[in-house]
VEXDREN-2710 file (C-alpha; in Angstrom, 1 decimal):
% VEXDREN-2710
k/r/px/py/pz
1/MET/8.1/8.3/-27.3
2/LYS/8.2/10.5/-23.5
3/ILE/7.0/7.8/-20.6
4/ILE/6.1/9.8/-17.4
5/PHE/5.6/8.1/-14.2
6/GLN/4.6/10.3/-11.9
7/GLU/2.4/9.7/-8.2
8/ALA/-1.4/10.7/-8.1
9/ASP/-0.9/14.3/-6.9
10/GLY/1.5/15.3/-9.9
11/THR/4.9/14.7/-8.5
12/ILE/7.1/13.5/-11.2
13/ILE/8.8/10.1/-10.2
14/ARG/10.6/8.8/-13.2
15/GLU/10.9/10.2/-17.0
16/GLU/11.7/7.7/-20.1
17/VAL/11.8/8.0/-23.4
18/ILE/12.0/5.1/-25.3
19/SER/13.7/5.8/-28.9
20/GLU/12.1/5.8/-32.4
21/GLU/13.7/2.7/-33.2
22/GLU/12.8/0.9/-30.0
23/SER/8.8/2.2/-30.7
24/THR/8.6/0.8/-34.2
25/ALA/10.2/-2.6/-33.0
26/MET/8.4/-2.7/-30.3
27/LEU/4.5/-1.5/-32.8
28/THR/5.6/-4.8/-34.1
29/ASN/4.7/-7.3/-31.6
30/MET/1.5/-5.1/-30.2
31/VAL/-0.9/-2.7/-31.3
32/ASP/-0.5/0.0/-28.8
33/ILE/2.6/0.5/-26.4
34/THR/1.3/2.5/-23.7
35/GLU/-1.7/-0.4/-23.7
36/TRP/0.6/-2.5/-23.0
37/ILE/2.5/-0.8/-20.0
38/THR/-0.4/-0.1/-18.3
39/ASN/-1.5/-4.1/-18.9
40/ALA/1.9/-5.6/-17.5
41/ALA/2.1/-3.0/-14.4
42/ARG/-1.8/-3.5/-13.3
43/GLU/-0.8/-7.4/-13.5
44/LYS/1.6/-7.5/-12.3
45/ALA/-0.1/-5.4/-9.5
46/ARG/-2.8/-8.0/-9.2
47/ARG/-1.0/-11.2/-9.0
48/ARG/1.2/-9.2/-5.8
49/ILE/-1.9/-8.6/-4.0
50/ASP/-3.5/-12.5/-4.6
51/ASP/-0.1/-13.4/-3.1
52/ILE/-0.3/-11.1/-0.3
53/VAL/-3.5/-11.5/0.7
54/THR/-3.6/-14.9/0.4
55/ARG/-0.3/-14.8/2.7
56/SER/-1.8/-12.6/5.0
57/GLY/-4.3/-15.7/5.8
58/ARG/-7.8/-13.0/5.5
59/GLY/-8.5/-14.0/2.0
60/SER/-7.0/-15.7/-1.4
61/LYS/-6.9/-15.1/-5.2
62/HIS/-11.0/-15.4/-5.1
63/THR/-11.3/-12.9/-2.6
64/ASP/-13.6/-9.8/-4.3
65/GLN/-11.1/-7.1/-5.3
66/ALA/-12.6/-4.4/-2.7
67/THR/-12.1/-6.6/-0.1
68/LYS/-8.5/-7.1/-1.5
69/LEU/-7.5/-3.6/-1.8
70/SER/-8.9/-3.5/1.8
71/ILE/-7.2/-5.7/3.8
72/ILE/-4.0/-4.4/1.6
73/ALA/-4.3/-0.8/2.9
74/ASP/-5.0/-2.8/6.8
75/LEU/-1.7/-4.2/6.4
76/LYS/0.4/-1.5/5.0
77/THR/-1.4/0.7/8.4
78/GLU/-0.1/-2.3/10.5
79/LYS/3.1/-2.2/9.0
80/SER/2.9/-6.0/7.9
81/PRO/6.4/-7.8/6.8
82/LEU/4.2/-8.4/3.8
83/MET/3.7/-4.8/3.0
84/GLN/8.1/-4.4/3.0
85/SER/9.0/-2.9/0.1
86/ALA/11.7/-4.7/-2.7
87/LYS/14.0/-2.3/-1.6
88/ALA/14.2/-2.2/1.8
89/LYS/14.6/-6.2/1.5
90/GLU/17.4/-5.6/-0.7
91/SER/19.0/-2.9/1.9
92/GLU/18.7/-4.9/4.5
93/MET/20.2/-8.0/2.7
94/MET/22.9/-6.2/2.1
95/ARG/23.3/-5.3/5.6
96/GLU/23.0/-9.2/6.3
97/LYS/26.7/-9.8/4.5
END
């Protein structure tokens, strides 16, 4: 199985291959690999959105989804430190050492 990660504009970010053996092993514990991967990514995003919105003071995990996404967009536009990427945080930590 080949998994292709791409931006909405079609730009390919990364390609990964899951071997037949890995796929077979995974299917002993799940019905659909792609559905599991999609659910895992969406759940991670949901938790991060809830955390960022709550820490911003502009909402909570109980805020409706459309408002939460608007808050995230606003924070990104404002270049809020809450929106700093993990990669940027890691680079900053390495420079401080």
